[in-house]
C-alpha positions in Angstrom: 120.5 92.8 77.6 123.1 93.8 80.2 121.7 94.7 83.7 121.4 98.4 84.4 123.3 98.2 87.7 126.6 99.8 86.8 128.7 98.9 89.8 128.6 96.9 93.0 126.3 98.5 95.6 124.7 97.8 98.9 121.4 98.8 100.5 119.6 98.7 103.8 116.0 97.6 104.0 113.9 99.6 106.4 110.3 100.7 105.8 109.4 104.3 106.6 107.0 103.2 109.3 109.9 101.6 111.2 111.6 104.9 111.7 111.6 106.2 115.3 109.7 109.3 116.3 106.9 110.9 118.3 104.0 109.5 116.2 102.2 106.1 116.1 104.6 105.2 113.2 107.6 106.6 111.4 107.1 109.6 109.2 108.7 111.6 106.5 110.6 113.8 108.9 114.0 114.5 110.4 114.5 110.8 111.4 114.4 109.9 107.7 117.2 112.5 107.0 119.2 111.1 109.9 118.9 107.6 108.5 120.2 108.8 105.2 123.2 110.3 107.0 124.2 107.0 108.7 123.7 105.0 105.5 126.1 107.3 103.7 128.6 107.3 106.5 128.6 103.4 106.4 129.2 103.5 102.6 125.8 102.2 101.7 124.4 103.5 98.4 120.7 102.6 98.6 117.8 102.8 101.0 115.0 100.2 100.2 111.5 100.4 101.7 108.1 98.9 101.0 105.2 100.5 99.0 104.1 104.0 100.3 100.4 103.9 99.5 97.5 104.5 102.0 96.7 101.2 103.7 93.6 99.4 104.9 93.1 98.7 108.6 95.4 95.7 108.7 98.3 98.0 107.7 99.7 96.0 104.8 101.5 98.3 102.4 100.9 95.6 99.7 97.1 96.1 99.9 96.7 99.8 99.2 93.8 102.1 98.7 95.6 103.6 95.7 98.6 102.8 93.5 99.4 106.5 93.2 98.6 108.2 96.5 100.9 108.5 99.4 100.0 107.3 102.9 98.9 110.4 104.9 99.8 108.6 108.1 103.4 109.1 107.1 103.1 112.9 107.1 105.3 114.7 109.6 103.0 117.0 111.6 105.9 118.9 113.0 106.1 120.5 109.6 102.5 121.6 110.0 103.4 123.4 113.3 106.3 125.2 111.5 103.9 126.4 108.9 101.3 127.6 111.4 98.6 125.0 110.5 98.9 123.3 113.9 99.8 124.6 117.4 102.9 123.3 119.2 100.6 122.1 122.0 98.9 119.8 119.6 102.0 117.6 119.5 102.9 117.5 123.2 101.8 113.9 123.7 102.5 110.7 121.8 99.9 110.6 119.1 97.6 107.7 118.2 96.5 107.0 114.7 93.1 108.7 115.3 94.8 111.8 116.8 97.1 112.0 113.9 94.1 111.9 111.5 92.2 114.5 113.5 95.2 116.9 113.4 95.5 116.4 109.7 91.9 117.5 109.4 92.6 120.6 111.6 95.7 121.5 109.6 93.7 121.2 106.3 91.2 123.8 107.4 94.0 126.3 108.2 95.9 125.4 105.0 92.9 126.2 102.7 92.3 129.5 104.6 95.9 130.5 104.0 95.5 129.9 100.2 93.0 132.7 100.1 95.8 135.2 100.7 98.9 133.2 99.7 99.0 133.4 95.9 102.3 131.6 95.5 101.2 128.6 97.6 97.8 128.6 95.7 99.6 128.4 92.4 101.8 125.5 93.6 98.8 123.6 94.9 96.9 124.2 91.6 99.9 123.0 89.6 100.2 119.8 91.7 96.4 119.1 91.4 96.5 119.6 87.6 99.6 117.4 87.2 98.1 114.6 89.2 94.5 115.1 88.3 94.2 111.7 86.5 94.4 109.8 89.7 94.0 112.5 92.4 90.4 113.4 91.5 89.2 109.8 91.7 91.2 109.1 94.9 89.9 112.2 96.7 86.2 111.3 96.1 86.9 107.6 96.7 88.6 108.2 100.1 85.8 110.7 101.0 83.1 108.1 100.2 84.9 105.5 102.2 84.9 107.9 105.1 81.2 108.9 105.0 80.0 105.3 104.2 81.6 103.7 107.3 84.6 102.4 105.4 82.5 100.0 103.4 84.1 98.4 100.3 83.1 100.2 97.2 81.0 97.3 95.8 78.7 97.8 98.9 78.0 101.4 98.1 74.7 102.7 96.7 74.5 101.6 93.1 75.1 105.0 91.5 78.3 105.6 93.5 79.4 102.0 93.0 79.1 102.4 89.3 80.9 105.7 89.2 77.9 107.6 88.0 78.9 111.2 87.0 75.8 112.9 88.4 76.0 111.0 91.7 79.7 111.9 92.1 79.0 115.5 91.4 76.4 115.6 94.2 78.8 113.8 96.5 81.6 116.2 95.8 79.4 119.3 96.4 78.2 117.9 99.8 81.6 116.8 101.0 84.0 119.5 99.9 85.9 119.7 103.2 86.9 116.0 103.1 87.9 116.2 99.4 90.0 119.2 100.1 91.7 117.4 103.1 92.7 114.6 100.8 94.2 117.0 98.2 96.0 118.8 101.1 97.4 115.5 102.4 98.6 114.4 99.0 100.2 117.8 98.3 102.0 117.7 101.6 103.1 114.1 101.0 104.6 115.2 97.7 106.4 118.1 99.4 107.8 116.1 102.2 108.9 113.3 99.9 110.7 115.7 97.6 112.6 117.0 100.5 113.8 113.5 101.5 114.6 112.6 97.9 116.7 115.8 97.4 118.5 115.2 100.6 119.2 111.6 99.6 120.7 112.7 96.3 122.9 115.3 98.1 124.3 112.4 100.3 124.7 110.0 97.4 121.8 107.7 98.5 119.3 106.2 96.0 115.8 105.4 97.0 114.6 101.9 96.2 110.8 101.5 96.1 108.4 98.6 95.7 105.5 98.0 93.3 102.9 95.2 94.0 102.0 93.6 90.7 98.3 93.5 91.6 96.2 96.2 93.2 93.7 95.8 96.1 90.1 95.0 95.1 88.9 97.8 97.5 90.9 100.5 95.9 90.5 103.7 93.9 92.3 102.0 91.1 89.7 99.3 90.6 86.6 101.4 91.4 87.5 104.2 89.0 88.5 101.9 86.1 86.5 98.7 86.6 86.8 97.7 82.9 90.5 97.1 83.4 89.9 94.4 86.0 88.1 91.1 86.3 85.1 92.4 88.3 81.5 92.0 87.5 78.8 94.6 87.0 78.2 94.5 90.7 81.9 95.0 91.5 82.5 91.4 92.6 85.6 89.5 91.4 84.9 87.1 88.6 88.5 85.8 89.0 91.3 86.5 91.5 95.0 86.3 91.7 97.1 83.7 93.6 99.4 80.8 93.1 98.7 77.0 92.7 99.6 74.3 95.3 103.4 73.9 95.7 106.1 72.9 98.1 105.0 75.7 100.5 101.2 75.1 100.5 99.1 72.0 99.5 96.2 74.3 98.8 98.0 77.1 97.0 97.3 80.7 97.9 94.3 82.8 97.1 95.4 86.4 97.3 92.0 87.8 96.3 93.2 90.7 94.1 91.2 91.1 90.8 93.2 90.2 87.7 93.9 92.5 84.9 91.9 92.4 81.7 95.1 92.4 79.7 93.4 92.5 76.3 91.7 95.8 77.3 95.0 97.2 78.7 96.9 96.2 75.5 94.3 98.0 73.4 95.0 101.1 75.5 98.8 100.7 74.9 99.1 99.8 78.6 98.6 103.5 79.5 97.4 102.7 83.1 100.5 100.6 83.8 102.9 103.1 82.2 101.5 106.0 84.3 101.6 103.9 87.4 105.3 103.1 86.9 106.1 106.7 85.8 104.5 108.0 88.9 106.6 105.7 91.2 109.8 106.4 89.3 109.4 110.1 89.8 109.6 109.3 93.6 112.3 106.6 93.4 115.6 106.0 91.7 114.8 102.2 91.3 111.8 100.0 91.8 111.1 96.4 92.5 108.2 94.7 90.8 106.6 92.2 93.2 105.6 88.7 91.7 107.3 89.5 88.4 106.5 86.0 87.1 102.9 87.2 86.8 103.9 89.4 83.8 104.8 86.2 81.9 102.0 83.9 83.1 99.6 84.1 86.0 97.4 81.7 88.0 93.7 82.6 87.5 91.4 81.4 90.3 87.6 81.5 90.1 86.3 84.3 92.3 84.2 82.0 94.5 87.0 79.7 95.3 88.4 79.7 98.8 91.9 78.6 98.0 94.3 78.3 95.1 93.7 74.6 94.1 91.4 75.3 91.2 92.7 77.6 88.5 94.7 77.7 85.3 97.8 79.3 84.0 97.3 82.0 81.4 99.9 83.9 79.4 100.4 87.6 80.2 101.7 90.2 77.7 104.7 91.0 79.8 107.0 91.6 76.8 104.7 94.0 75.2 104.1 95.7 78.5 107.8 96.2 79.2 108.4 97.4 75.7 105.7 100.0 76.1 107.2 101.1 79.4 110.7 101.3 77.8 109.4 103.3 74.9 107.6 105.8 77.2 109.9 105.9 80.2 113.4 105.1 78.8 115.7 102.6 80.4 113.9 100.6 83.1 115.6 100.7 86.5 113.5 97.8 87.8 114.3 94.7 89.9 112.3 91.6 89.2 111.0 89.7 92.3 111.4 86.2 90.7 111.1 84.0 93.8 109.3 80.7 93.9 108.9 78.3 90.9 110.3 80.2 88.0 110.2 78.9 84.4 112.8 79.5 81.7 110.3 81.9 80.0 110.2 84.1 83.1 114.0 84.2 83.3 114.3 85.0 79.6 111.8 87.8 79.9 113.7 89.3 82.8 117.1 89.1 81.2 115.9 90.4 77.8 115.1 93.7 79.6 118.2 93.7 81.7 116.2 93.3 85.0 118.1 91.9 88.0 116.4 89.0 89.8 116.5 88.2 93.5 118.5 85.7 95.7 117.6 85.0 99.3 120.3 83.5 101.5 117.8 82.0 103.9 116.5 79.9 101.1 120.0 78.5 100.3 120.6 75.9 103.0 119.3 72.5 103.9 119.3 71.1 100.3 121.9 70.0 97.9 124.8 71.8 96.2 122.6 72.8 93.2 120.4 75.2 95.2 120.4 78.4 93.1 120.4 80.6 96.3 123.7 79.3 97.5 126.4 82.1 97.2 128.4 80.0 94.8 125.6 80.2 92.3 124.8 83.9 92.5 125.2 85.9 89.3 126.0 89.6 88.8 122.5 90.4 87.5 121.0 89.6 90.9 120.0 91.4 94.1 121.0 89.3 97.1 119.2 89.6 100.5 119.9 87.9 103.8 116.1 87.9 104.0 113.2 90.0 102.9 110.3 91.7 104.8 108.5 88.4 104.6 111.2 86.4 106.2 112.1 86.1 109.9 115.3 87.9 110.9 118.5 85.9 110.2 118.9 85.2 113.9 115.3 84.2 114.3 115.5 82.0 111.2 118.6 80.2 112.4 117.2 79.6 115.9 114.0 78.0 114.5 115.7 76.1 111.6 115.9 72.3 111.5 119.2 71.0 112.7 120.4 69.8 109.2 119.8 73.4 107.9 121.7 74.9 110.8 124.7 72.5 110.2 124.6 73.2 106.5 124.8 77.0 106.9 127.5 76.7 109.5 129.5 74.5 107.2 129.1 76.6 104.0 129.8 79.9 105.7 132.5 78.4 108.0 131.0 80.2 111.1 129.6 79.6 114.5 126.0 80.1 115.9 127.2 83.1 117.8 128.4 84.8 114.6 125.6 83.6 112.3 124.0 87.0 111.6 127.2 88.8 110.6 128.4 85.8 108.6 125.2 85.9 106.6 125.6 89.7 106.1 129.2 89.2 104.9 128.1 86.4 102.5 125.6 88.8 101.0 128.1 91.6 100.7 130.7 89.2 99.3 128.3 87.8 96.7 128.9 88.3 93.0 125.4 89.9 92.9 125.8 93.5 91.9 123.4 94.7 94.6 123.3 93.4 98.2 120.4 94.3 100.6 120.6 93.9 104.4 117.5 94.4 106.6 118.0 96.8 109.4 117.0 94.1 111.9 120.0 92.0 110.8 122.4 94.8 111.2 121.2 95.1 114.8 121.4 91.2 115.2 117.7 91.1 116.4 115.7 87.9 116.8 112.1 86.9 115.9 110.7 89.7 118.0 111.7 92.1 115.2 110.1 90.1 112.4 108.2 92.5 110.2 105.6 90.3 108.5 104.3 86.7 108.5 102.7 86.0 105.1 99.1 84.7 105.3 98.4 86.4 108.6 96.8 89.7 109.5 97.7 90.2 113.1 100.9 91.7 114.6 102.5 92.6 111.2 104.1 95.8 109.9 104.6 97.3 113.4 108.3 96.8 114.3 110.1 100.1 114.9 113.5 101.3 115.8 113.6 102.9 119.2 116.3 105.2 117.9 118.7 105.4 114.9 122.1 104.1 115.9 124.7 106.8 115.5 127.4 106.6 112.8 129.9 105.4 115.4 127.7 102.4 116.4 129.2 99.0 115.9 126.6 98.0 113.3 127.6 100.8 111.0 131.3 100.4 111.7 131.2 96.7 110.8 129.0 97.3 107.8 131.2 100.0 106.5 134.3 97.8 106.7 132.6 95.1 104.8 131.3 97.5 102.1 134.8 98.6 101.5 136.3 95.1 101.7 133.9 93.8 99.0 134.1 96.9 96.9 130.5 98.1 97.4 131.5 101.5 98.8 130.8 104.5 96.5 134.0 105.7 94.8 133.4 109.2 96.1 131.8 108.0 99.4 133.0 109.2 102.8 134.4 106.4 105.0 134.0 106.3 108.7 
């Protein structure tokens, strides 16, 4: 099947939390709109970011409390002041995460009071709650119970609550109405603020490119509310977990710790949970990346008690039936397959049979022989090429820390110098035959390892890099990028040039 990408395009990778602003992390506010403006001015077509769900304390967007909910920490509280739910004085100082949470609680109380007399707003909230009730009801009580039970994982809750007992949940809801209402308020406002950003992006000709982790967090509303879909025991512990076996990168493999899917159960239900999960994200996005796509063809199953990925076995997954079910329910699949690592012919066939572009990472291209599939000469149109992803160092940091033979190889292939390495890599990505090229914002700014966003396998000092300000459209990074977008025919046909 032919890839769904209809023309050459380019994107910038910047997570929402990396936007500048007055809060402890970037939010869904005017800074997001300003970023859309500069993307359009530089003839980019797409803004890519990471998953948007509520996170655990370590902050990883790939380990979310819900596959459906939005992260309330991304809410722009200035909007709450405009609506009279907060006072301007509440936002006079730079806010910490706790202060942001406290103000959300304050705004929620005023919001629900307003609903008593505002019939139009009340109808809109009721419509939202009804449309999203399948996941919102469970997430609201799940997050409430996490709050009142000292953030303990759900398998450590009292047995009746752990087991999703209806009577116990009814009692918990009646005793904690305020916290449940706050969650509904936050999700309603996330939906409103996101729709404003999406509408503005469409006005400016920018598509939103989201990200979907293949697995969900063990401690999540998804697993707690539908335990029969996952490899958890009657006590909520993982019988088996996800990961990858030993390979070139790790002699012990990787134990991710996510529960696996009970694919037989999901297939019997026509993959309804998966279909609704993707439907929900595609209502927010214009295109979506599926992380660890190879797990839809076959996955590495690790015993729950194992501490690494050495012991396990490969099992077939019903990826073809799943994608067919999605296609039947959702129409053409505007999905990108993250197909990095050791990929079999079966995985490539599955990806291509559904017209899903794969990924090429330029930082993986150098230091080997001429057959390396990540070298620009081997890129194919049904690909998405990156200088590096959120899990890589910046291009400058990567080059500075690379072995000498890697450095010499990249300089030789790109015919460049160390001083020009970042923009030479950017140009190689934009010149690639791949239909979509993605450039991390850190590379556009020629930043070093201090701007690295994530180091896989670690929990500290990740997900926290931010822009101090958004470079104006006249800045050198946008000027140079715009010239390259036009040179390599990635500019929108109707786009505005600088």
